[in-house]
C-alpha positions as CSV (number, residue, x, y, z in Angstrom):
1,M,-69.6,-107.9,-93.0
2,S,-67.3,-110.7,-91.5
3,L,-67.5,-114.4,-92.3
4,V,-68.7,-115.2,-88.5
5,K,-71.3,-112.2,-88.8
6,K,-72.8,-113.6,-92.1
7,F,-73.0,-117.0,-90.5
8,A,-74.7,-115.5,-87.5
9,T,-77.2,-113.6,-89.6
10,V,-78.3,-116.9,-91.4
11,A,-78.1,-119.0,-88.3
12,S,-80.2,-116.8,-86.1
13,G,-83.2,-117.2,-88.6
14,T,-82.5,-120.9,-88.9
15,L,-82.3,-121.1,-85.1
16,M,-85.8,-119.5,-84.9
17,S,-87.3,-121.9,-87.4
18,R,-85.8,-124.8,-85.7
19,V,-87.2,-123.6,-82.0
20,F,-90.6,-123.2,-83.5
21,G,-90.2,-126.6,-85.4
22,F,-89.2,-128.2,-81.9
23,T,-92.6,-126.6,-80.6
24,R,-94.5,-128.0,-83.4
25,E,-93.0,-131.5,-82.9
26,M,-94.1,-131.5,-79.3
27,L,-97.6,-130.7,-80.1
28,M,-97.5,-133.1,-82.8
29,A,-96.0,-136.0,-80.9
30,S,-98.6,-135.4,-78.1
31,A,-101.4,-135.3,-80.5
32,L,-100.5,-138.1,-82.8
33,G,-97.7,-140.2,-80.9
34,T,-96.0,-142.7,-83.4
35,G,-99.4,-144.2,-84.5
36,P,-100.7,-144.8,-88.1
37,V,-101.9,-141.2,-88.7
38,A,-98.5,-139.9,-87.7
39,D,-96.8,-142.5,-90.0
40,A,-99.0,-141.4,-92.8
41,F,-98.2,-137.6,-92.5
42,N,-94.7,-138.0,-92.0
43,A,-94.4,-140.5,-95.0
44,A,-96.6,-138.1,-97.2
45,F,-94.6,-135.0,-96.2
46,R,-91.3,-136.7,-96.9
47,F,-92.1,-136.9,-100.6
48,P,-92.4,-133.0,-101.5
49,N,-89.9,-132.2,-99.0
50,T,-87.3,-134.6,-100.6
51,F,-87.9,-133.1,-103.9
52,R,-87.7,-129.6,-102.4
53,R,-84.2,-130.5,-101.2
54,L,-83.2,-132.1,-104.3
55,F,-84.6,-129.6,-106.9
56,A,-84.7,-126.6,-105.1
57,E,-82.0,-126.1,-102.3
58,G,-79.7,-128.6,-103.7
59,A,-79.8,-127.6,-107.4
60,F,-80.2,-123.6,-107.0
61,N,-77.9,-123.0,-104.0
62,S,-75.2,-125.0,-105.7
63,A,-75.8,-124.0,-109.6
64,F,-77.8,-121.0,-109.6
65,V,-76.0,-119.0,-107.0
66,P,-72.6,-118.9,-108.9
67,L,-74.1,-118.1,-112.3
68,F,-76.3,-115.4,-110.9
69,A,-73.4,-113.9,-109.2
70,K,-71.3,-114.1,-112.3
71,E,-74.2,-112.1,-114.0
72,I,-74.1,-109.4,-111.5
73,E,-70.4,-108.7,-112.0
74,A,-70.6,-108.9,-115.7
75,N,-73.9,-107.2,-116.5
76,G,-75.0,-105.5,-113.3
77,L,-78.6,-105.9,-111.8
78,D,-80.2,-105.5,-115.1
79,G,-78.2,-108.5,-116.6
80,A,-79.0,-110.5,-113.2
81,R,-82.7,-109.3,-113.8
82,R,-82.9,-110.8,-117.2
83,F,-81.1,-114.0,-116.5
84,S,-83.5,-114.6,-113.6
85,E,-86.5,-114.2,-115.6
86,E,-85.1,-116.7,-118.0
87,V,-84.7,-119.2,-115.4
88,F,-88.0,-118.4,-113.8
89,G,-89.9,-119.2,-117.1
90,V,-88.3,-122.3,-117.5
91,L,-88.5,-123.3,-113.6
92,F,-92.4,-122.6,-113.4
93,T,-93.1,-124.5,-116.4
94,V,-91.4,-127.5,-115.2
95,L,-92.9,-127.5,-111.7
96,L,-96.3,-127.1,-113.2
97,S,-95.9,-130.0,-115.5
98,L,-94.4,-132.1,-112.6
99,T,-96.6,-131.1,-110.1
100,I,-99.8,-132.4,-112.3
101,L,-97.8,-135.6,-113.2
102,M,-97.2,-136.4,-109.7
103,E,-100.8,-135.8,-108.4
104,L,-102.3,-137.8,-111.0
105,S,-99.6,-140.6,-110.1
106,M,-99.6,-140.5,-106.4
107,P,-101.5,-143.8,-105.6
108,L,-98.9,-145.4,-107.6
109,I,-96.0,-143.5,-106.1
110,V,-97.0,-144.4,-102.5
111,R,-97.5,-148.0,-103.3
112,F,-94.1,-148.5,-105.1
113,V,-91.9,-145.5,-103.7
114,I,-92.9,-143.7,-100.6
115,A,-94.3,-146.7,-98.4
116,P,-94.9,-150.0,-99.8
117,G,-95.2,-151.3,-96.4
118,F,-98.5,-149.7,-96.0
119,V,-100.1,-151.3,-98.8
120,D,-101.4,-154.2,-96.4
121,D,-103.0,-151.4,-94.1
122,A,-106.0,-149.9,-96.4
123,A,-106.6,-146.9,-94.0
124,K,-102.9,-145.8,-93.5
125,F,-102.5,-146.2,-97.4
126,D,-105.5,-144.2,-98.3
127,N,-104.5,-141.4,-95.6
128,T,-100.9,-141.3,-97.0
129,V,-102.0,-140.7,-100.6
130,S,-104.6,-138.1,-99.9
131,M,-102.3,-136.2,-97.7
132,A,-99.4,-136.4,-100.2
133,I,-101.7,-135.0,-102.9
134,I,-102.8,-132.0,-100.5
135,M,-99.1,-131.2,-99.8
136,F,-97.1,-131.7,-103.2
137,P,-97.9,-128.2,-104.6
138,Y,-95.5,-127.3,-101.5
139,L,-92.7,-128.3,-103.6
140,A,-93.3,-125.8,-106.5
141,C,-93.8,-122.9,-104.0
142,M,-90.6,-123.8,-102.1
143,S,-88.7,-124.3,-105.4
144,L,-89.6,-121.0,-106.6
145,A,-88.7,-119.5,-103.2
146,A,-85.3,-121.4,-103.4
147,M,-84.4,-119.5,-106.5
148,M,-85.5,-116.1,-104.5
149,S,-83.3,-117.1,-101.8
150,G,-80.4,-117.8,-104.0
151,M,-80.5,-114.2,-105.6
152,L,-80.9,-112.7,-102.0
153,N,-77.9,-114.6,-100.7
154,S,-75.8,-113.4,-103.8
155,L,-76.7,-110.0,-102.9
156,H,-75.7,-110.4,-99.2
157,R,-79.4,-110.2,-98.1
158,Y,-79.4,-113.4,-95.9
159,F,-82.1,-112.9,-93.4
160,A,-85.5,-112.9,-95.3
161,A,-84.4,-116.4,-96.8
162,A,-83.4,-117.6,-93.4
163,I,-86.5,-116.4,-91.5
164,A,-89.1,-117.5,-94.2
165,P,-89.0,-121.2,-93.0
166,V,-90.2,-120.2,-89.7
167,F,-93.7,-119.4,-91.2
168,L,-94.2,-123.4,-91.7
169,N,-93.9,-124.0,-88.2
170,V,-95.6,-121.1,-86.9
171,I,-98.7,-121.9,-89.3
172,L,-98.6,-125.9,-88.1
173,I,-98.5,-124.8,-84.6
174,G,-101.6,-122.8,-85.1
175,V,-103.1,-125.9,-86.7
176,L,-102.4,-127.9,-83.9
177,G,-103.6,-125.5,-81.4
178,Y,-106.8,-125.0,-83.1
179,A,-107.1,-128.8,-83.1
180,W,-106.6,-129.2,-79.6
181,W,-109.1,-126.4,-79.0
182,K,-111.6,-128.2,-81.0
183,G,-111.0,-131.4,-79.7
184,Q,-110.3,-133.0,-83.2
185,D,-109.3,-136.7,-83.5
186,G,-105.8,-137.7,-85.0
187,K,-107.1,-138.1,-88.5
188,A,-108.8,-134.6,-88.6
189,V,-105.5,-133.2,-87.2
190,G,-103.3,-135.1,-90.0
191,Y,-105.4,-133.5,-92.8
192,A,-105.4,-130.1,-91.3
193,L,-101.5,-130.3,-90.9
194,S,-101.5,-131.1,-94.6
195,W,-103.3,-128.3,-95.7
196,G,-101.1,-126.1,-93.4
197,V,-98.1,-127.4,-95.2
198,M,-99.4,-126.2,-98.7
199,V,-100.7,-122.6,-97.2
200,S,-97.1,-122.2,-95.6
201,G,-95.4,-122.9,-99.2
202,L,-97.5,-119.8,-100.6
203,V,-96.4,-117.7,-97.6
204,Q,-92.8,-118.5,-97.6
205,L,-92.9,-117.8,-101.6
206,A,-94.4,-114.4,-100.9
207,I,-91.8,-113.3,-98.3
208,V,-88.8,-114.0,-100.7
209,W,-90.5,-112.4,-103.5
210,F,-91.1,-109.1,-101.9
211,A,-87.6,-109.4,-100.3
212,V,-86.3,-109.6,-104.0
213,R,-88.4,-106.7,-105.1
214,N,-86.9,-104.6,-102.2
215,A,-83.4,-105.4,-103.4
216,G,-84.0,-103.8,-106.7
217,I,-84.9,-106.8,-108.9
218,S,-88.3,-107.2,-110.1
219,I,-88.7,-110.2,-112.1
220,G,-91.6,-110.7,-114.9
221,F,-92.7,-113.7,-116.4
222,R,-91.1,-115.0,-119.9
223,L,-92.3,-117.9,-121.9
224,P,-89.7,-120.7,-121.3
225,H,-86.8,-120.2,-123.6
226,M,-83.4,-122.5,-123.7
227,T,-80.9,-119.5,-123.6
228,A,-77.2,-120.5,-123.2
229,N,-77.3,-119.4,-119.5
230,V,-80.3,-121.6,-118.9
231,K,-78.6,-124.6,-120.6
232,R,-75.7,-123.9,-118.5
233,L,-77.6,-124.0,-115.4
234,L,-79.5,-127.1,-116.1
235,I,-76.0,-128.9,-116.9
236,L,-74.9,-127.8,-113.5
237,A,-78.0,-128.4,-111.6
238,F,-79.0,-132.0,-112.4
239,P,-75.8,-133.3,-110.4
240,A,-75.9,-130.6,-107.9
241,A,-79.4,-131.4,-107.2
242,V,-78.2,-135.4,-106.8
243,T,-75.4,-134.1,-104.4
244,G,-77.0,-131.5,-102.4
245,G,-79.9,-133.7,-101.7
246,I,-77.9,-136.8,-100.8
247,T,-79.4,-136.7,-97.2
248,Q,-82.9,-136.4,-98.5
249,I,-82.2,-139.4,-101.2
250,N,-80.9,-141.5,-98.1
251,L,-84.1,-140.3,-96.1
252,L,-86.6,-141.2,-98.9
253,I,-85.0,-144.7,-99.3
254,N,-85.0,-145.2,-95.5
255,T,-88.6,-144.3,-95.5
256,N,-89.4,-147.1,-98.0
257,I,-87.5,-149.4,-95.9
258,A,-88.9,-148.2,-92.5
259,S,-92.5,-148.5,-93.8
260,G,-92.2,-152.5,-93.0
261,K,-92.3,-151.5,-89.3
262,S,-95.3,-149.8,-87.6
263,G,-94.0,-146.6,-85.9
264,A,-90.5,-146.7,-87.6
265,I,-91.2,-143.7,-89.8
266,S,-92.4,-141.5,-87.0
267,S,-89.3,-142.5,-84.7
268,L,-87.0,-141.5,-87.3
269,A,-88.7,-138.5,-88.1
270,Y,-88.7,-137.3,-84.2
271,A,-85.1,-137.9,-84.0
272,D,-84.5,-136.3,-87.1
273,R,-86.0,-133.1,-86.0
274,I,-83.8,-132.8,-82.8
275,Y,-80.7,-133.7,-84.7
276,Q,-81.6,-130.9,-87.5
277,L,-81.2,-128.1,-84.8
278,P,-77.3,-128.2,-84.9
279,L,-77.0,-129.4,-88.4
280,G,-79.3,-126.5,-89.5
281,V,-78.0,-123.8,-87.6
282,V,-74.4,-124.4,-88.1
283,G,-74.0,-126.5,-91.6
284,I,-77.1,-124.6,-93.5
285,A,-75.6,-121.2,-92.2
286,V,-72.1,-122.0,-93.4
287,A,-73.1,-123.6,-96.8
288,T,-75.5,-120.4,-97.5
289,V,-72.8,-118.1,-96.9
290,L,-69.6,-119.8,-98.0
291,L,-70.9,-120.6,-101.4
292,P,-71.2,-117.1,-102.8
293,E,-68.3,-115.9,-100.9
294,L,-66.1,-118.5,-102.3
295,A,-67.4,-118.1,-105.9
296,R,-66.5,-114.5,-105.6
297,A,-62.9,-115.0,-104.2
298,L,-62.3,-117.5,-107.0
299,R,-63.6,-115.3,-109.9
300,S,-61.3,-112.5,-108.5
301,G,-58.4,-114.8,-108.7
302,N,-58.1,-114.5,-104.8
303,L,-56.8,-118.1,-104.2
304,K,-55.3,-117.2,-100.5
305,E,-58.6,-115.8,-99.7
306,A,-60.4,-118.8,-100.9
307,G,-58.3,-121.1,-99.1
308,S,-58.8,-119.1,-95.8
309,L,-62.6,-119.1,-96.3
310,Q,-62.8,-123.1,-96.4
311,N,-60.5,-123.3,-93.6
312,R,-62.0,-120.8,-91.5
313,S,-65.7,-122.3,-92.2
314,V,-64.3,-126.0,-91.2
315,E,-62.8,-124.5,-88.1
316,F,-66.0,-122.8,-87.1
317,T,-68.2,-125.7,-87.9
318,L,-66.0,-128.3,-85.7
319,F,-65.9,-125.7,-82.9
320,L,-69.6,-125.9,-82.6
321,T,-70.6,-129.3,-83.7
322,L,-68.2,-131.5,-81.9
323,P,-69.7,-130.7,-78.5
324,A,-73.1,-131.1,-79.7
325,A,-72.5,-134.4,-81.3
326,A,-70.9,-135.5,-77.8
327,A,-74.1,-134.3,-76.3
328,L,-76.5,-136.3,-78.4
329,L,-74.7,-139.4,-78.0
330,V,-74.7,-139.2,-74.0
331,M,-78.0,-137.6,-73.3
332,S,-80.3,-138.4,-75.9
333,E,-83.0,-140.1,-73.9
334,P,-83.4,-137.3,-71.5
335,I,-83.7,-134.8,-74.5
336,V,-86.3,-136.7,-76.1
337,R,-88.2,-137.5,-72.7
338,I,-88.7,-133.8,-71.9
339,L,-89.4,-132.8,-75.4
340,Y,-91.8,-135.4,-76.6
341,E,-92.9,-137.7,-73.7
342,R,-96.6,-137.0,-73.1
343,G,-99.9,-137.6,-74.6
344,N,-99.8,-140.5,-76.9
345,F,-96.1,-140.7,-77.0
346,S,-95.0,-143.4,-74.6
347,A,-91.9,-144.3,-72.7
348,A,-91.3,-147.0,-75.2
349,S,-91.2,-144.3,-78.1
350,T,-88.8,-142.2,-76.0
351,Q,-86.4,-145.3,-75.8
352,T,-86.6,-145.9,-79.4
353,V,-86.1,-142.2,-80.6
354,G,-83.3,-141.7,-78.1
355,N,-81.4,-144.4,-79.5
356,I,-81.8,-143.4,-82.9
357,L,-80.7,-139.8,-81.7
358,A,-77.6,-141.1,-80.2
359,I,-76.4,-142.6,-83.3
360,Y,-77.3,-139.5,-85.3
361,G,-75.0,-137.7,-82.8
362,L,-72.1,-139.7,-84.2
363,G,-73.0,-138.4,-87.8
364,L,-73.5,-135.1,-87.0
365,P,-70.0,-133.8,-87.8
366,A,-70.0,-135.6,-90.9
367,F,-73.3,-133.9,-92.5
368,V,-72.0,-130.7,-91.5
369,L,-68.5,-131.2,-92.9
370,I,-70.3,-132.0,-96.1
371,K,-71.8,-128.6,-96.3
372,A,-68.5,-127.0,-95.7
373,F,-66.7,-129.1,-98.4
374,L,-69.2,-129.0,-101.1
375,P,-69.0,-125.3,-101.7
376,G,-65.3,-126.0,-102.8
377,F,-66.8,-127.9,-105.7
378,F,-69.8,-125.8,-106.7
379,A,-68.0,-122.7,-106.6
380,R,-65.5,-124.0,-109.4
381,E,-68.7,-125.0,-111.3
382,D,-67.6,-128.9,-110.7
383,T,-71.1,-130.5,-109.7
384,R,-70.1,-133.8,-111.4
385,T,-67.6,-135.1,-108.8
386,P,-69.7,-134.6,-105.8
387,M,-72.6,-136.5,-107.8
388,I,-70.4,-139.3,-108.0
389,F,-69.6,-139.5,-104.4
390,A,-73.2,-138.8,-103.3
391,A,-74.0,-142.0,-105.6
392,V,-71.5,-143.9,-103.7
393,A,-73.0,-142.7,-100.1
394,V,-76.4,-143.7,-101.6
395,I,-75.1,-147.3,-102.4
396,V,-73.4,-147.5,-99.0
397,N,-76.7,-146.2,-97.4
398,V,-79.0,-148.8,-99.1
399,S,-76.7,-151.8,-98.6
400,L,-76.6,-151.2,-95.0
401,A,-80.3,-150.1,-94.3
402,L,-81.3,-153.3,-95.9
403,T,-78.8,-155.5,-94.2
404,L,-79.2,-153.9,-90.7
405,F,-83.2,-153.1,-90.8
406,P,-84.1,-156.8,-90.1
407,I,-81.7,-156.9,-87.0
408,M,-81.8,-153.5,-85.5
409,A,-84.9,-152.2,-86.9
410,E,-85.0,-148.3,-87.0
411,T,-81.6,-148.1,-85.3
412,G,-80.0,-149.9,-88.1
413,I,-81.4,-147.2,-90.6
414,A,-79.7,-144.5,-88.7
415,T,-76.4,-146.5,-88.4
416,A,-76.6,-146.6,-92.2
417,E,-77.3,-142.9,-92.7
418,I,-74.3,-141.9,-90.4
419,V,-71.8,-144.5,-92.3
420,A,-72.9,-143.1,-95.7
421,G,-72.6,-139.5,-94.3
422,W,-69.0,-140.0,-93.3
423,T,-68.1,-142.0,-96.7
424,N,-69.2,-139.0,-98.4
425,A,-67.3,-136.5,-96.2
426,L,-64.1,-138.5,-96.6
427,L,-64.3,-138.7,-100.3
428,L,-65.1,-134.9,-100.6
429,F,-62.1,-133.9,-98.4
430,I,-59.6,-136.4,-99.7
431,T,-60.4,-135.1,-103.4
432,L,-60.1,-131.4,-102.5
433,V,-56.6,-132.0,-101.1
434,W,-55.5,-134.2,-104.0
435,R,-56.6,-131.6,-106.4
436,G,-54.6,-128.9,-104.6
437,H,-57.9,-126.9,-103.7
438,W,-57.4,-127.5,-100.0
439,G,-54.3,-125.8,-98.8
440,R,-52.3,-127.2,-95.5
441,D,-53.5,-124.7,-92.7
442,I,-51.2,-125.6,-89.5
443,P,-53.4,-123.8,-87.2
444,L,-56.2,-125.7,-88.1
445,L,-54.3,-129.0,-88.2
446,T,-53.2,-128.2,-84.7
447,R,-56.8,-127.1,-83.4
448,I,-59.1,-130.1,-84.6
449,P,-57.4,-132.7,-82.4
450,R,-57.8,-130.4,-79.5
451,L,-61.3,-129.8,-80.1
452,I,-61.9,-133.5,-80.4
453,V,-60.4,-134.1,-76.9
454,S,-62.1,-131.1,-75.5
455,A,-65.6,-132.6,-76.9
456,A,-64.6,-136.3,-75.7
457,L,-63.8,-135.0,-72.1
458,M,-66.8,-133.0,-72.0
459,G,-69.0,-136.3,-72.9
460,I,-67.1,-138.3,-70.3
461,A,-67.9,-135.7,-67.7
462,L,-71.7,-135.4,-68.9
463,Y,-72.0,-139.3,-68.9
464,Y,-71.1,-139.4,-65.0
465,A,-73.2,-136.0,-64.3
466,I,-76.2,-137.8,-65.6
467,G,-75.6,-140.7,-63.5
468,W,-75.2,-138.5,-60.4
469,M,-78.7,-136.4,-61.4
470,G,-80.3,-139.7,-62.0
471,P,-83.4,-139.3,-59.9
472,A,-84.2,-136.0,-61.6
473,L,-84.1,-137.3,-65.0
474,E,-86.5,-140.3,-64.3
475,P,-89.7,-140.6,-66.0
476,D,-91.6,-140.3,-62.9
477,A,-90.1,-137.0,-61.9
478,P,-91.8,-133.8,-62.4
479,L,-91.5,-132.4,-66.0
480,H,-90.2,-129.0,-64.5
481,T,-87.6,-130.9,-62.5
482,Q,-86.6,-132.9,-65.5
483,V,-86.1,-129.8,-67.7
484,I,-84.3,-127.8,-64.9
485,A,-81.7,-131.0,-64.7
486,V,-81.3,-131.1,-68.6
487,L,-80.8,-127.4,-68.8
488,S,-78.2,-127.5,-65.9
489,L,-76.4,-130.5,-67.5
490,V,-76.5,-128.5,-70.9
491,G,-75.1,-125.2,-69.2
492,L,-72.4,-127.0,-67.1
493,S,-71.2,-129.0,-70.2
494,M,-70.8,-125.8,-72.3
495,I,-68.8,-124.1,-69.5
496,L,-66.6,-127.2,-69.3
497,Y,-66.3,-127.5,-73.2
498,F,-65.4,-124.0,-73.8
499,A,-62.9,-123.9,-70.9
500,L,-61.3,-127.2,-72.4
501,A,-61.2,-125.7,-75.9
502,F,-59.6,-122.6,-75.0
503,G,-57.3,-124.1,-72.3
504,T,-55.8,-126.4,-74.8
505,G,-55.4,-124.2,-77.6
506,G,-58.3,-125.8,-79.7
507,A,-59.7,-122.3,-79.9
508,S,-58.5,-118.8,-79.0
509,F,-60.0,-115.3,-78.7
510,G,-57.8,-114.2,-81.4
511,M,-59.0,-116.8,-83.6
512,I,-62.5,-115.4,-83.0
513,R,-61.5,-111.8,-83.2
514,R,-59.8,-112.4,-86.8
515,N,-63.1,-114.0,-88.1
516,V,-65.4,-111.4,-86.6
517,R,-63.4,-108.8,-87.9
518,R,-62.4,-110.5,-91.1
519,R,-62.0,-108.3,-94.4
520,P,-61.7,-109.4,-97.9
521,K,-58.2,-109.7,-99.2
522,A,-57.0,-107.7,-102.3
523,P,-58.1,-109.5,-105.5
524,G,-54.4,-109.9,-106.7
525,D,-53.8,-112.4,-103.7
526,S,-52.8,-115.8,-104.6
527,A,-52.0,-119.1,-103.1
528,P,-48.2,-119.4,-102.0
């Protein structure tokens, strides 16, 4: 299967999850708006979600996958199964202990870590604590599911892991639909959503568990034992968890800072949901596929293939994310209005969330490139260097967020996030080049400026088109008129961008054909 086809397999599942996620957020915005219950739920959900990204997706997609793939090559499926059982026993024990500790400490965690700004509002504080207690077991389920997903990705079975997150949104949509049917108040909706999150963790774990069994690996429980493989995994996993979860670290810190203003946490969460669509569909797909592919090429000594994988991944991500970044920057407010502005979500909320989303658009290429650069380190079992850069990015984020929040409120936090993202991306890229792990690729170097120019021209045209279609995008225009106008603008922008990209040579049909039909090089290939 070609690189692009593998990207498409993962992206299709992620896209489905994001579409259902939009539906969930639209219903939630209508039911809760940016009020105190929405703030409590988003703050409570941020905590287990952050740990999931840090210790599940970050650690296992970065540290577990190369070791698991190496075990498959060295000892076959039986060896990989033994290694998985060793890891599962340790991981389950750690997660059980962590869950018990966090559940008992939740009031202190909310007070000092998650949302210290809620302390003066007793109802909001108590709701946040209760919801976080309900949802925290979701972490254990998703951490185990991440391990199973890493196994599936190493076995070239991408779809089950990509489709499992859809069920979080499906379950929460069902909860919101039931709440609307029963006429429940905001507080009841918030608690029902919290229970829905926990149930979805069990469902997602079951999906990937059965997929692994169908792939020929049946994992049994072993008492935790620190074998050599487990020790190696832990050595790699700690810095990989910090590195892979840098965005989540920043979001948790920013949630803490934003708790000082009512509605700020929810505004950031609603903007993040939209911004996660291109980031998730493209960035996660590239990171998921590139790591096992790159690790395999390096283990076989195929340096030329490894370099080609990295370059084509960057080419692919920029080709798709640059126009998305331009569109978010220019037309964020109309997008937010048609998605959220109804029920308890006001016009003032639309303007606030739209401003945040426009800023996120500027950072989109950085966060997608980070996901394309990190496998270049992780596949070589270097998790320390990215961890150092992640720490630098956290310092940049915290410093700017604390400085800008009193001046710019929520938009100051969003600005801090994207500056930190670009800092991290540049440090990763410069280091890869300096170490000789990123070969000079003339086609890539000539295409990137042309893609940037094409996206910029598309953005300028879109800006004037929005002004021309102004009446159809006004808040008092019928919803169907606004939807048709936005879809028309998106469609015309895509046509213009692709015409410019292909016309200037930023993209070519030959490039696409080569990526779609790409076959692995012989193991003996090496870099020139």
